[in-house]
C-alpha positions, 0 to 999 in steps of 0.5 A, spaced: 508 522 492 502 518 491 504 511 488 498 512 482 501 518 480 509 516 480 506 510 476 501 514 471 507 521 471 513 517 469 513 516 461 515 508 460 518 511 453 523 516 457 530 513 458 533 518 463 528 513 467 533 505 468 529 499 464 529 496 471 525 502 474 520 503 468 519 495 468 517 495 476 513 501 474 509 498 468 508 491 472 505 495 477 500 497 473 498 491 470 498 487 477 493 493 480 489 493 473 489 485 474 486 485 481 480 490 480 478 487 472 473 482 473 476 479 467 483 477 464 486 483 461 491 481 455 498 479 458 503 485 458 507 486 451 514 487 450 517 481 454 516 485 461 515 479 464 521 475 462 525 481 463 522 482 470 523 474 471 532 475 469 532 481 474 529 476 480 534 471 478 540 476 478 538 479 485 537 472 487 545 470 485 547 476 488 543 476 495 547 468 494 554 471 492 553 476 498 551 472 504 556 471 509 560 477 508 561 480 515 563 487 512 557 491 516 557 496 509 556 489 505 550 487 510 547 493 509 547 493 502 545 486 502 538 489 506 537 494 500 538 489 495 533 483 499 528 488 500 527 490 493 527 482 491 521 482 495 518 487 493 519 484 486 516 477 488 510 480 491 507 484 486 509 477 480 505 472 485 500 477 486 499 479 480 501 471 477 494 469 482 490 474 479 490 471 473 490 464 475 484 465 479 480 467 473 483 462 468 481 457 473 474 459 474 472 461 466 477 456 462 473 454 457 470 462 455 477 464 455 479 458 451 473 459 447 475 464 440 483 466 438 481 474 441 480 471 448 486 465 448 490 471 445 490 474 452 494 468 455 501 467 455 504 461 452 504 458 458 498 460 461 495 458 455 498 450 456 496 451 463 489 453 461 489 447 456 491 441 460 487 444 465 480 443 461 482 437 458 483 434 466 477 437 468 472 434 462 476 427 462 474 428 470 467 430 468 466 424 463 469 418 468 464 420 473 457 422 470 458 425 462 459 418 460 452 416 462 449 422 457 448 421 449 453 423 445 451 430 444 451 432 451 457 430 453 461 437 451 461 442 457 462 448 452 455 445 449 452 453 446 445 449 443 440 453 447 442 456 453 450 456 453 454 452 458 460 456 457 460 461 464 463 468 462 466 474 467 461 478 469 462 484 465 457 488 469 461 489 475 463 495 479 470 498 478 473 504 480 477 508 475 482 514 476 481 518 470 487 520 467 484 526 463 478 531 462 473 526 459 466 525 458 463 519 463 458 516 461 454 510 465 448 505 465 444 505 472 439 501 475 433 506 473 436 510 468 442 511 465 448 518 465 453 521 463 457 526 467 464 531 464 469 528 468 476 531 470 483 529 471 483 524 478 477 524 479 476 517 481 469 514 479 465 507 480 462 504 474 460 498 470 466 495 467 463 495 461 462 501 461 469 504 464 473 498 459 473 503 453 475 509 457 481 504 460 482 502 453 483 508 450 488 511 455 482 515 458 482 512 464 486 507 469 483 502 474 484 503 481 485 498 486 483 501 492 475 501 492 475 506 498 478 512 494 473 516 491 471 523 491 464 524 489 460 522 495 464 524 500 461 522 507 458 527 511 462 525 517 470 528 516 475 524 519 481 528 523 488 526 523 492 528 525 501 525 524 507 527 527 513 529 523 508 530 517 513 536 514 517 531 510 519 524 508 514 519 510 510 523 514 507 527 508 507 522 503 502 519 509 499 526 509 498 526 501 496 519 499 491 519 505 489 526 503 487 525 496 484 518 496 480 519 502 476 527 502 472 526 508 478 525 512 482 532 515 489 532 516 493 535 522 500 535 519 505 537 525 512 538 525 517 542 530 519 547 525 514 552 523 517 554 516 518 547 513 511 545 515 507 551 512 511 550 507 510 543 506 501 544 508 502 549 502 503 545 497 498 539 500 493 544 500 496 546 492 494 539 491 487 539 493 488 536 500 484 538 506 490 539 510 492 545 516 499 545 519 500 545 527 507 545 530 508 540 535 515 538 538 514 532 541 519 531 546 517 537 550 511 537 554 509 544 553 508 543 545 504 537 547 499 540 552 498 547 547 496 542 541 492 538 544 489 545 547 488 547 539 485 541 537 480 541 542 478 548 541 477 548 534 476 540 532 472 537 539 476 530 538 481 526 533 479 519 529 486 518 528 493 517 531 499 516 526 505 516 531 510 518 525 515 522 528 522 519 530 529 519 529 536 515 528 544 514 529 544 518 522 540 524 525 546 524 530 552 524 526 556 529 530 562 525 533 563 529 539 556 527 542 557 522 547 554 515 546 549 516 553 546 522 549 545 519 542 542 513 546 538 518 550 536 522 545 533 516 540 529 512 546 526 519 549 523 521 541 521 514 539 519 511 545 518 516 551 515 522 547 511 517 543 508 515 549 507 522 551 504 524 546 498 519 546 497 519 552 495 526 551 491 525 545 487 520 548 482 524 551 481 527 544 480 520 541 475 518 545 471 523 543 471 520 536 464 519 533 467 515 527 465 507 527 473 506 529 478 510 533 485 508 530 492 508 532 498 507 528 505 506 531 511 507 526 515 501 526 520 498 523 522 490 521 529 491 525 524 491 531 523 484 530 526 480 535 524 473 531 529 476 524 534 478 529 534 471 533 534 467 525 541 466 523 539 465 516 535 473 516 539 478 512 536 483 519 541 479 523 548 483 522 544 489 521 545 494 528 542 501 528 543 498 536 539 504 538 534 505 533 532 498 533 532 497 539 527 503 540 522 501 536 522 493 539 520 498 546 515 502 541 512 496 540 511 494 547 508 501 548 504 499 543 502 493 545 500 497 552 494 501 548 492 495 544 491 490 551 488 497 554 483 497 549 481 490 547 475 489 550 472 495 546 471 493 538 471 501 536 479 502 537 484 499 532 492 500 535 497 496 529 504 497 528 506 498 521 514 497 518 513 503 512 519 499 509 526 501 507 525 508 504 529 514 502 527 519 508 531 524 513 532 518 518 537 514 513 540 520 509 535 519 503 539 513 501 539 513 493 538 506 494 532 505 497 524 506 496 520 512 494 517 515 500 511 514 497 511 507 497 512 507 505 505 510 505 501 504 503 500 499 509 499 506 514 494 508 510 490 501 510 491 502 517 489 509 518 482 507 514 480 501 518 473 500 519 470 495 524 471 489 522 479 491 522 484 488 525 487 490 531 494 489 534 497 487 529 505 488 526 504 489 518 508 491 512 505 492 506 507 485 504 503 481 510 504 480 517 511 481 521 514 477 526 515 480 533 
């Protein structure tokens, strides 16, 4: 499920959803809106931030209590808690940075009226007041003291106002939450349109603000997400293992947010693949199914032939298919066979698929040709070697070893195309999400969360990075 849809469809007053989860959803809404709007938005009401801080404190205490326990089950639980903690902390820090940046830039403006001051929390108001006092004293001692007394105030509004305000004419992207009339002012003329639910529209903030305030729309942080003026060039994207889990969520998010992207969803089993494709198509996604068993050279060759005849090229390859120890629960399977199957699927098969599709990627006319390898923080040698890392005692030996090897495989492609800036080859960790890979662990994150960074990498432009290993929070140590 798309993360924006999750946030929009979950009713915050529905108490079957745990309070902690509802708080995280509300905080994420506030974070997205704050980063998108050109002006400071009201501080979240009803003690949301206080509850979030209390939860972070409890999680930190829990981590400290569990650290040092050598029981593998405890270590696994510790990873889950630590992952959730880092997610909370990332959103909180990013949200506060966005607000502080606006306060620093337009301090006098937000202190100028009671209505604007009410948008700040008590701590933000104290910060802004002290910040402005220090700034005024600095200016006064530097040069204002030489001016006549009536010209020494920084908030002088006689004639031309000295108080800089945010630009309310800045463009923003909004997602409509229901059918409504959208009115906007253009450079040459004004206009209006009958907006439909889920449409993404670009407007001046002054025009969009009433729609957001009334609940008819929400701010959209992804400024690449629009569906009214799709590019005439259709990007062809192949995702392995897209009939379920992360692959399915990537197909959904990518197709929903980029109408100029056509998804080739692949999977081994035709029945489940057809069901997944049908569901995606019912939601307006441009998608087709293609049976592909990555462990079969014959299946790979047949898939390449089909794509070549139908599309003649490929623009994006997302190597998502993979297995772990959880997929091999038969106790009678020898350890050597377990290792063989995991390494064969996650490394050898990924290499075979990538090599087979390179000729089609080379025919891409897009500004960038993108290859994404779905890796994991469990592959990180740096985290594994760090005695303080919570991942140090998380084993999954075959799986983690295979992902480390896959990172090396990916680096070979990075080096192969390093002199051609049109190639973007990157590794992505989706985070610990509830999928078939881990037996749909109830304590893991929604699969939709794991699609966020993969979709970012799948839409990189000419200025985008290559050779990186990242997750939704940033760089992952090698």
